[in-house]
Residue frames as qw, qx, qy, qz and C-alpha x, y, z in Angstrom:
[[0.225, -0.679, -0.105, -0.691, 52.51, 22.27, 109.30],
 [0.353, -0.127, -0.703, 0.605, 52.77, 23.04, 112.98],
 [0.312, -0.771, -0.404, -0.380, 50.35, 24.64, 115.41],
 [0.310, 0.074, -0.486, 0.814, 51.11, 27.18, 118.13],
 [0.309, -0.795, -0.511, -0.104, 48.84, 28.52, 120.84],
 [0.289, 0.310, -0.231, 0.876, 49.58, 32.05, 122.01],
 [0.271, -0.709, -0.555, 0.339, 48.35, 33.69, 125.20],
 [0.235, 0.444, 0.169, 0.848, 47.60, 37.33, 124.39],
 [0.227, -0.661, -0.523, 0.488, 46.84, 40.11, 126.86],
 [0.084, -0.371, 0.065, 0.923, 45.63, 43.60, 126.11],
 [0.103, -0.254, -0.699, -0.660, 42.86, 42.77, 123.63],
 [0.183, 0.254, 0.553, -0.772, 39.57, 44.50, 124.48],
 [0.563, 0.518, 0.195, -0.614, 37.42, 44.51, 121.33],
 [0.835, 0.416, 0.356, 0.057, 36.82, 43.15, 117.84],
 [0.376, 0.891, -0.248, 0.058, 39.30, 45.66, 116.41],
 [0.353, -0.660, 0.661, -0.046, 42.01, 44.19, 118.65],
 [0.805, 0.051, 0.592, -0.006, 41.17, 40.70, 117.40],
 [0.700, 0.696, 0.145, 0.067, 41.42, 41.83, 113.77],
 [0.083, 0.898, -0.429, 0.046, 44.74, 43.61, 114.43],
 [0.524, -0.452, 0.722, -0.016, 46.26, 40.48, 115.98],
 [0.808, 0.303, 0.505, -0.001, 44.82, 38.17, 113.30],
 [0.540, 0.841, -0.032, 0.023, 46.10, 40.44, 110.54],
 [0.104, -0.821, 0.562, -0.013, 49.57, 40.72, 112.03],
 [0.645, -0.237, 0.726, 0.009, 49.87, 36.95, 112.31],
 [0.762, 0.461, 0.454, 0.019, 48.49, 36.18, 108.86],
 [0.325, 0.917, -0.209, -0.102, 50.86, 38.72, 107.29],
 [0.387, -0.613, 0.674, 0.139, 53.85, 36.59, 108.28],
 [0.593, 0.421, -0.612, -0.312, 55.27, 34.43, 105.51],
 [0.290, 0.143, -0.935, 0.148, 54.53, 30.83, 106.43],
 [0.323, 0.137, 0.656, -0.669, 51.36, 31.39, 108.47],
 [0.065, -0.252, -0.862, -0.435, 48.50, 29.37, 107.00],
 [0.370, -0.666, -0.462, -0.455, 45.77, 30.51, 109.40],
 [0.155, 0.085, -0.577, 0.798, 45.24, 32.34, 112.67],
 [0.425, -0.624, -0.567, -0.329, 42.15, 32.11, 114.85],
 [0.132, 0.239, -0.453, 0.849, 41.94, 34.67, 117.65],
 [0.443, -0.593, -0.667, -0.085, 39.58, 34.26, 120.63],
 [0.046, -0.638, 0.154, -0.753, 38.96, 37.53, 122.47],
 [0.711, -0.577, 0.007, -0.401, 37.23, 36.02, 125.52],
 [0.953, -0.208, -0.056, 0.214, 39.95, 33.40, 126.04],
 [0.131, -0.909, 0.352, 0.178, 42.80, 35.76, 125.22],
 [0.654, -0.224, 0.666, 0.281, 44.31, 33.18, 122.91],
 [0.543, 0.616, -0.332, -0.464, 45.34, 32.69, 119.31],
 [0.820, -0.020, 0.561, 0.112, 45.67, 29.36, 117.54],
 [0.294, 0.768, -0.380, -0.424, 48.10, 29.62, 114.64],
 [0.908, 0.146, 0.359, 0.158, 48.81, 27.05, 111.94],
 [0.144, 0.897, -0.346, -0.235, 52.17, 27.70, 110.32],
 [0.884, 0.364, -0.219, 0.193, 55.03, 26.21, 108.30],
 [0.662, -0.706, 0.123, 0.220, 57.84, 25.71, 110.81],
 [0.725, 0.065, 0.268, 0.631, 60.44, 25.90, 108.04],
 [0.257, 0.605, 0.264, 0.706, 59.40, 29.49, 107.24],
 [0.260, -0.685, 0.101, -0.673, 58.40, 31.08, 110.56],
 [0.393, 0.014, -0.794, 0.463, 59.12, 30.43, 114.25],
 [0.374, -0.711, -0.592, 0.066, 56.91, 30.74, 117.33],
 [0.390, -0.461, -0.142, 0.785, 59.16, 33.62, 118.40],
 [0.061, 0.072, 0.400, 0.912, 58.29, 35.48, 115.21],
 [0.286, -0.586, -0.682, -0.332, 54.59, 34.87, 115.88],
 [0.439, -0.668, -0.416, 0.434, 54.95, 36.37, 119.35],
 [0.323, -0.255, 0.117, 0.904, 56.96, 39.28, 117.93],
 [0.030, -0.353, -0.562, -0.748, 54.26, 40.11, 115.37],
 [0.381, -0.719, -0.575, -0.086, 51.62, 40.30, 118.10],
 [0.482, -0.583, -0.214, 0.618, 53.86, 42.41, 120.33],
 [0.260, 0.036, 0.310, 0.914, 54.57, 44.78, 117.41],
 [0.201, -0.585, -0.555, -0.556, 50.82, 45.49, 117.40],
 [0.181, -0.511, 0.290, -0.788, 51.04, 46.59, 121.04],
 [0.859, -0.361, -0.080, -0.354, 49.82, 43.46, 122.83],
 [0.282, -0.549, 0.774, -0.143, 51.63, 41.11, 125.17],
 [0.911, 0.175, -0.226, -0.296, 52.02, 37.57, 123.91],
 [0.240, -0.509, 0.825, -0.053, 53.68, 34.31, 124.85],
 [0.602, 0.119, -0.717, -0.329, 53.60, 30.81, 123.45],
 [0.741, -0.320, 0.398, -0.436, 51.73, 28.26, 125.53],
 [0.030, 0.366, -0.919, -0.145, 53.53, 24.89, 125.42]]
């Protein structure tokens, strides 16, 4: 298992947090996703053989938010 931290902009409420969390957890290979509204970050635990950080970012962006991986 690997861990990625994503910087997410555009979240304003609990609904936004749930949308981002749901989009991430829907991806095959994501074990868990914790989204922090006040920090604008998501911590994602995933199987690197099944999903890439780019796919994590893409899932968040598909929900209408801006995201990037933080090294």
